[in-house]
N, C-alpha and C positions, 0 to 999 in steps of 0.2 A: 441488693445494693445496685444502683445504677452507676456503674463505673464511669461512664462518659460524663454524666451530670456532675458527679463528685470531682472528676478531673477538671472539668471546666470551671468549677468553683474553687479549685486549688486545694482540695481536701486530700492532700497526698498521704498524710499519716493515716487517715481513715482507710484509704485504698490499700496502703501497704499492710495494714493490720488485718483487713478483711480478706483481701485477695482470694476470691472464691475459685473453686475448681471449675473446669470445663469452660474456660474463657475462650472468646474468639481471639484471633491474632491481634486485632485492634485493641481489645481489652488488655491482652498481654503487654502490648506496647505501653499503654497507659500505666499498668501496674509496674513495669520495669522502670519507667521514668519516675514514677512516684517513689519507688524504693530508692532510686538514686538521689532524688531530691531530699529525702529524709535521712540520708547518710548510710543507708544499708546497701553499700556498693556490691558486696559479695552476692547478696540475694538478687540485686538488680542485674548483675552480670550473668547469673544463671538464667534468669528469665529472658534477657535480651539475647543471650547466646542461642537459646532455643528458637527465638524468632529468626535469627540470622540463618540458622540451619534450615528452617522451613522455607525461607525466602530462596535460599540456594537450591533446594530441591524443586521449588516451583519455577525457578528460572529456566528450567528445561523447556518451558512453554515458548520461550524466545526462539529456540532452535526450530521447533516445528512451525511457528509462525513465519520464520525466515523461509523455510521450505515452501510454504504455501504462497507467500508473496513472490518468491522466485518463480514458482510454477505459473503464477498469474502475470508474470512479466514486470513486476514492480521491483526492479533491482535496488532502488534506493531504500525502500522499506525493508527489503530482505537484508541489505547490508546493515541497516540500523539495528535490526533484531539480532543479527549475528554478532555485532559488536557488543550489544548488551549481554548476550549469552556468554560470550568469551570473557567478559569481565568476571563471571562466576566460574567458568571452566576454561581457563587460559590454555590448558594442555590438550584440549579436544582436537585431535588431528583432523577429523572429518570436517568439523566446523571451520578450522583454519584453512583447509583445502578449499572449501566452498567460498570463503571470503576472498582467498587469493584468486580463485577462478573468476569471481565477479569483478575483481579489480583488473585482471589481465585481459578480459574479453569484453568486447562490446556485444550487444545483441546481434546474433549472427543469422537468425532464422527469419526469412521473409514468407515463404510458402512451404508448407509441409509436403515433402515428397520422399519416396524411398531413396532416390538418387542423392538428395541433399543430406539425408541421414547417413548414407554410406560415405559421403565426402567428409562429413564431420567426424565420423568414426575413424576413417582413414587418417585424419589429421590429429587424432587423439582427443578430440572434443566430444568425449563420451556422453557427458551430461546433456549437451545440446542434441546429440543423436538420439538419446533415450527420450528426450522431450518430443522429438518428431515422431519416433516410433510409437510412443504412447498415444499421440494424437491420431496417427494412422490406424492404430489398432481399434480405436474408438469409432473411427469413421469407415473403416474397410471391413467391418464385420469379422475381424479376427483372421485375416488372410494368413495361411500357414507359413508362407515364405517370409512375410513381414515379421511374424511371431518368432521364427527361427533366427532371423537377423537381429531382432531386438534382444533375444536371449543371449546371443553371442556378444553383442555390445555390452550388455549388462555384466557379463562375466569379465570382459576386458576392463570395464570401469572398476569392478571390484578388485581385480588384480592390480590396477594402477593405484587404487586407494591403499591397498595392503602394502604395496611396495613403498609408497610414501611413508606409511607408518613405520615400516622396518627401517627405512633410511633415517627417520627422526630418532628412532630408538638407538641406532648405532652411534649417533652424535653424542 
């Protein structure tokens, strides 16, 4: 049975009765709507709940898209992705921290240098410092001094993140 064609023709009862296994998420949606339209709300709810859970799991893509947009300097796209992600995972402290950092800080980096990275790290702007160190490590053929500094800042960023989580858990 072509579920899409039957759905477009309004053959909801036919879809509800046939409902083949191994459907795509789009077909599941049409089956769920068809079940609802023919009054089989309990069955519809089971199908639609499964879709919602899949969507929730797939929403993690928003978080990683936000990280990539952020790395590319597109703060607006990163913020939009984080907001979408947080609508599914409102208690994700790391995502909340990223969103807060983006709102609190303007772009700070002009030219990558170890000195600028040290300044950012000294001010507690660990993510910006790590972005600079990442750039420097790519361009400086893995300078051991830069690598040590980057590792130290990464540990400091992790500590800051964990302390933030601990503080939120205490509330």
